[in-house]
N, C-alpha and C positions, 0 to 999 in steps of 0.2 A: 550626622558627619557623616560622610559617603566614605566609608573604606574602600571601596572598588576604584576611587583616583589615586594612581600613587604617583610617587614620584622617583625615579633612578637615576643613581647618580653613578660614575663610572670611569676610572682613568686605568691605561693599560701602555705596555709600550705601543708606536705606533706601528701599524701593518695593514696591508689592506683585507677588506671584508668584514671589518668594526660593525659599522652600521648596518650593512646587511645581516647581519648575524642577527643584533638585536633587534632590529625590526621585525626581521622574520620571526624571532621568537613571539612576539607580543601578537602580531598577524595568527601566530598558528595557533594562539587562544582566543584568539576574538576580541584584541586589545585597538584600541583605538585610540594615537598620539594625539594628544593636544596640541602640545608644545616641546620642542626638540633645540637644544644650543650643542656646541661643540666648539671644540678648540684645539689645535695641532699645536706645539711647542716642539717648533723645529730645532733647536738648540739640544733639547733634552732627548729628543725622537720619542715624546710621549703624547697620548690620546685623551683628551678629556670630553665628557658627553653627561650634558642631564636632560632627563625627559620627563615630561609629565603624561600619564597616558589612563585613561578608561580601562580597566581589567575584569571583566567579567569573574567574580570570586574572590578577587583583593590579591593581597601578597601571597599568599598559598598556592596561589595557581600557578606562581610562575617561579618561585623560590629555588625549585629544586635543579630546574630545570638555568637558572641563572648561575646557579654554583657550578654546573657541570660548564659552563659556556666561558665563567671567570676562570674556570681550570686550562681551558684551551685557548684562551688568550692572555693568561698571567695576570688578571684582571681584578682591579681590587674595586668594590661595588658596594652598594646599600640600596636598600629599598624601604619606602616609608611610604605612609599615609597623608597623601598630600592637605589636608585640613585636620590634622593630629596637632595640637600645642603640643609645644616640647615642653616638659619637666623642669622648671628652671628655679635654680638655688641663687639670690641675689647676695652679695657680702658687702658690708660696708662699717666703715670705721666712724669718722663724726663727719663728714661734707656729706649735706645732703644735694647736690643739684642733680646727681646722677639719679640716684635712687628715687629723686622724684619725678624725674622725667621716666622713668621705666616703668614706676607704678603708674602713672596717670595714662600712659600710653596704651597700658596693659588694661586698665577700667575701661578706657575707651574702645578697645577691641583696635588698636593698631600694633598692636604686638601678636605673634601668633605663636603665646607663651602661657602656661600654665604656671602659676608663681607656688612653689611650692615651701616658700618659708624667706624670710630675710636673716642671714647670720649677721649680728656687730659681736666687735670685741671691744665696743663700749654700749651705753645704755641712752647715749645720746640721740640714735635716730628711730628709739621705738616710738615714740607718737605718729611720724610719718609714716611709718609701714599699718600701725592699728589704726590710723584717720582710713588707709585703703583695706582695713578690715584683711590684714595679712601676719600671720604668725610671727613674731619676732623672738628669735632665740637668741639670747645671750649665752657667749663663748668668750670670756678674758681668756689672756694670752700675754705671757708674758716669758723671760726666757727661760725661767726653769720649769713653764708648764707648757711649751710651747708643742711638746710631742706628743702630750694627753689631750692637747686642743684640737691638735691636726685628727688625732683619734677619734676625737666626739663628732668632727666633722665629718670623718668619712664613715661613719657610723651611721648621722644622717642621711646623708648622701643616698646608703643601703636602705635605708627604713623607708626613705621615701619619694624611692626611685627617680631620683635625680638624673636627670639628662644633660644640664646643661648648669654650670655654674658660671656667673657673673662678676666679677670683680668690679665693684661701680664705688671706686675710690675704694677700695679696702686697703689701708696702709703699714701691711705687715708682709714681710717676704716669706714664701711659702717652702717647705723644704723640697728639696731634690726629689724626694718619694712621694710627695703628694702630688707635685708637677707629673712626674712618671705615670700614676695611678690615673689622675684625670686627663691626662693627655688627650687633644685634639677636641676637649670638652670642658674648655675654662678659656674664658674670656678676660683680657682686663684692659683699662684705658689710663694713658698719662699725657700727662702736657707734652706739646713737642719740644722742649729746652733741652729734653736729654741727648746727648750728655752733657752739652756745654753748663747747664746750670745746674749741677748735682746738690743734693741737700736740703736744706732747709730754705722756708721762702725763697722759691725758683722765680716766683713773679716779681718780687722785690729785686733779686740780681738781672732779670729783665731790663726791669723798668732802669735801674742805674745805667744799664747799657744802651739802653734806646734802640731796643730791637725794633722792628718794623714790621713782623709777621710773629703770629703767634699761631699754636694750631695743636691739634690731637692725634693720637695714633690708639686706636683699637687691636690689638694681636691675639693671638692664641699665648697663653702661657707654656713656658717651657724651663729648663733648670737654667738657661742662662737668662739672667733677669733683664726683662725689659727688650728683648731680642727675638722675642718667638713669630714666627708668620706673620706678618701684617696683614689685616682684614679691611682695616678702612682707616681713611686720613683724612685731613681739611685744614685749613690755615685761615685766617684771618688778619686785614691789615692792622697796625696799630697808629695812630697819629703821632705827632710830635708832641701835644697838648694832652693826650690822655695819660690820665692819672693812674697810680697804681691799681685803686679799686676797678677804674675803666679795665684793664688790663686782665684783673681778676675774674671782672663781671663775663668780658671777651671771651676767654678761657673756658669758663662753666660752660659759657653756650655752646662752645664747640665740641667740649667735652661730650656734653648730653647728645647733640648729633650725631655724632662720629659714634660712640657707645650705642646708643639705638638701631642704628644704622648696620651695624654689625650683628649683632644681636636678632634681629630680623632677619637676614640675610642665612645666617646660622641656622637658625629654626627654621627657616623656607629653604634648607636642604641648598642652597646656592653658591657654597663655597667648599672648595675641592684642593685636598693638600696639593702641594708642587714641591716635593723638598722644602726647604726653609721658604718658600715663596706660597701663592694661593691664585688659584684660577678661580674669578667671581664671575657668574653667571646672573646678570641683572634682570 
């Protein structure tokens, strides 16, 4: 792993001289820009930029100077090693499709993450985790044990230096406190029927209504249930002769694709927050 290849992400109020200041800083330490993308949000008067660069000496070479630059421009910024996988904890309940997809892609080297473990509030998916030689941690949760279960989860996050939590069809509502603690570092996936078909068996409800499109949304988790900043969405068409099983199968496939793209973009530091929206540098 090359620790001198860095990715810098920055956002700040739009103003003259930002690109010049950042590129000048990199040039002053002998940095070489490999990739650069930027976006001006005219409505919010805010500027976003993502730069990949080779920096002799790595992160320590520019961290202090970037901190000073951030103060000058009221800038939020991050510096990460491009090739360093993100330590990721996956949380599941009983549905296996998203977990299987993430583990398979990780095994094949198609996701830039290191899996720190798989947490399940049921034991059902332990065999899948163990097939991929991943540690499975059972943290059961009931209305009476919710507080202690979340405390155990946070302790696991700390012990294993977890940088990203992925809810891969984890069917429990997280407390506002947990959402706040993990803000910006926890991703959820859900079907696109919300808010039309709430509660149990949403695909059966959709089938009865004869929907023509189904899809999925991956988003950051906030205290507002299923309303966090959206990272990725996709849809697939439904035919009049599709059965309920067809809908479930199509829904599972689009959920897998959307979630894995969201995880990859986050792990590659391509997602920047813009209020309740996101900027995605593909």
